[in-house]
N, C-alpha and C positions, 0 to 999 in steps of 0.2 A: 543793395539793400541785403542785412542779414538778420536771422532772426534767431533767438535762442529763449528757451523757456526759463520764467523766472518762478521759483518757488515761494508760493505767499501763505498765510494762515487760512485755514480752510473756512472760517467764519467771515463773511463778508459784512455783518452788520455791526454797527457800533452796540455798545451797551445798551440795555432798555433804560429809558430815560434820556439818552443822547438828545439836544434840542436839533442837532443836524438829522438825525434819524427821522424824528417827527415831520420835519419841513420835508424831506426828501419821500417821505411817505405819502404826503399830499400831491407833491409834484411829478413823482414818477409816472403815475398812470396817464398824467397830461402830456409829459416828453414822449411817453409811449404812443400816444395817439398821434401825436405830429410824425413819429419816426415809422410808425406802421404803414405798411400798403398792404401785404398779405401775412398774415400771422403764420410762421413756422411751428413746426412741433418743438416742445422743449427740449433742450440738451443739456449735458452737464459734465461731458468729458473734457471741454475746451479747457486751454489753461493761458494765464496771461503770459505774453511773449515779449522780450526786449528786442526792438528793432534798431539797428544801426546803420550808416551810411544812407538815411532817408533823405538827403538833400542839404541845401543850406542852412546852417545851425551857428549863426555869429555867438551865440552865447552858451553853446555847450549844452542844450538841454539834453535829457534822455528822453528816450520815446518807450512806451510800453503799450502793446496791442491786445484786445480781447476780440477774438473773431470766433464766434460760436461755431458748433459742429455745422449747423445747417444756417446758412444765412439767404437771404432774398438773392435774386439774380441780379440786381441793382440794389444793393444794401444801401440804406442811411448810415450816417458816421453821427455819433456824438463823442465830443470832446470834451473830457471830464477833468477838470482843473483844480488841483489841489490847493490846500491851505500854508501859511508859513508853517515850517519846519516839517512839512508834510513830503510825501513822494508819490509818484504814480502808483505804485504797489500798494503803498498805505492807502490811498484813495480807492482804490480796488477794493481793498479788503474790509475798509471802513463804510461803504455805502453798497447800495443793491442795484447799481446799474447794470451789472453784468445778468442779473435775473431776467428782467423785459430783454435783454438784448438776445438770450437764450430762446426765449419767449416769440419773440417778433423777427429774430433774424438780422438784427443791425449790428454794425461794429461799434465799438468803444477804443478811443484813443486815450490814453492815460499820460500826459505830458509830466515831466518831473524838472524842477528848478535845480540846480546844483551848485548856486552860489551859497554864500554863508548866511545861515537861518532857512536856505529854502525857500525864499519868498521868490515871487516873480518880479520881473521889472517892469512896472507901471508907472515909471517916473521919469526915467530918462527922457531928452529931445528925442533919440534914435528909436524908443519904444512907443511914442506916441505919434508917430505918422506912419502911414503906409510905406512898406518896404525899407524903412529907415535903419532897421538893423535890431539885433536884441531878441528878447524871447518871442514876440509876435511873429518874426521872419520865422524862427524856428518851427513854431507850431502850425503857421500856414504850409510849411515843407512837409511837415507831418500828414497834414491833410491831404496835400498833392501826393504824395506816395502812396498813400490807400486809395484815392481816385484811381492811380495808374495801376497799381497791382492787385487790388481787390474790387476793381471795376463796380467802385462807389458812384452814387447818384449823386452828380454835384449840385443837384438843386435839393438836396436833403441833407445838408451837413449844418450841425446844430451844436451848441456849446453851453455848457454849465459849469459853476465853478463856486466855492466857497471862501469867503476872505480873501487873501490874496488871490485866490481862483477866481473870485466874484469881480474883483477889480479887472485881473486879467479878461475876463467873460467881456466885460463892458470896452475894454480897450480893443479886442478883437472885432466886437460889432462896430465899432467906430470905424477903424483902420480897414476892415475888409467886410463892408456892407454887401458886397456884390457875392461873397463866399458864404456865409453864415446865413440861413435861413431865420433863424431865431437864437434866443439865449434865454437862460435863465441864472440869475446872480442871486448869492445867499451872502448877507453880510457885506456888502461891498460899497464902493463910492463912486460918482460920476465920472465920467472919460476925463483924464487930464487934472482932476482933483489933485492926486498925488504928486502932478510936476514937480521936479526940483531941478536946479540949475548947477548946483554944487557938488554932484557925484553921489549924494546919498541917496539912499532908497527908502527913508521914512519921512514922511510929511505930516508932522505933529499936528498942526493947524487942521489938514484934512481930516485927519483921524479922529480929531476931536469934535468935527462938526463946525468948525469956525472959518471955514472959506465960504464966504457969502458973493453970491452972484445969481443975476436974474435969471430967467430962463432961458430968453436969448442968448444971454453969453455964454450959458453951458450947452447949448445946442451949438452955437459957433465952434466952442472948441472942440466937440466932436466931429463937426463937419470939417473942420480944418485938418482933421488927420488924413482925410482924401480929398484935397482940394479939385473942384471941378466936378465931383460926383453927383449925379442928378438921378440916379436910379432908385428902386425900391429900397426902403431900410429895413431891418431885420425885426421882427416883432420880439418882445422882450416881457418876461416877468421879473419883478424884484421882490426879494425878502429882506426883512431887517427886523432884529429882536430889539425892543425898547429899552432892554437893560445891558445892550452889548457894552462894554467898556474898553474893547480894543478900537474898533472902529464906530463910534457913537450913533445913536440913533439918527441926530440932525442930518445925517446923510441920505436918509431914506427918501424925504422929499423932493430934493434937487434932482434925484436920478428919474423921478416921475416925471419932473416939468421939462428935464432936458431930452426925455424920449417923445414927450407931446411936441416940442418944436421940431424935433426930427421925422416925426411921423406924421405930423399936421393931423394929428387925431386927439381926442381927449382921453385921458387916463382915469381909470377908477382905483378908488381905495378901498380894500377891506380888512378887517381886522380879524387875523385867526389865532384862536386860544392855543396857546403853549404851555403847559404847565411845569415843564420840565425845566429844572434850574440851567443856566441862570435866567432865561428868558420868561417873563410875566405874560408877554403878548407879542406876536410875530406879525406884524402887518405886512400885506403885499400888495403890488400895484401891477396891473397889466395895461397893454394899449387896448382902446375899447374895441376894436375890431378883431383881435388875436382870438385864438382857438385856447390861449390859456386861461383857464378861469378855475382858479384855488378851489380844492373840493371841499374844503372845510369853513370857509367864509361865511361872516355875518356882517352885515350891512351896519 
């Protein structure tokens, strides 16, 4: 494993009014509560570092790592997964995940997709089964690398992502339910909804919310990623804008239903006001017993 520093813009937040910033402002305290064991003093000198040689990486992902100056003795780990056209450094600069990492002493992994368009593979047969190959295997290797070299707490591994990263969040939770404790997905689709068999990376029917399956069928697809697994399933929180024109809002409800089948728990719906364009409102769901409870929800 080799490391080198990456120079990134000094501002980590998106411009005021960004919908993603509004959502992250709600969920960051919740992720921090999950990641927190003992609060560490804030630090600000740490930099984003690229890591190479981190393990099996069939799709040539890049790995960037944020390790605060002061970390817990057994730090939690958050995998923060970017949107299409993005990158790990861009997601680091455009979100606030590093700030609570400084405060609470956890580590953030920022994977980067390298294929055309910088979208993560959430559609190929290889990506949709455990250890099948492609991007999920590379991200799992990143987590293993941090567990080995940073003494990370394997019981506190989390994932959060936006758009393509949200879809990858759902894929990782399905493929590796024994690795990830919980996840938060912003503007994604259910596990395997984006599946294709012709080698293409885009599924228009899914993106437009036209894939219609029963809750049982959605749950079966996620379970098929790791056949025979009978252990605990990760907790999850899902956010989606009603005015999303890329991954449309009808994809929101099936994601709650398939989590309900996986967790054997009811899910609850709450609409969170988001006045920033282009989203007029941003509903969220979380499994009933999870510590994820959106900060500004109204029934």
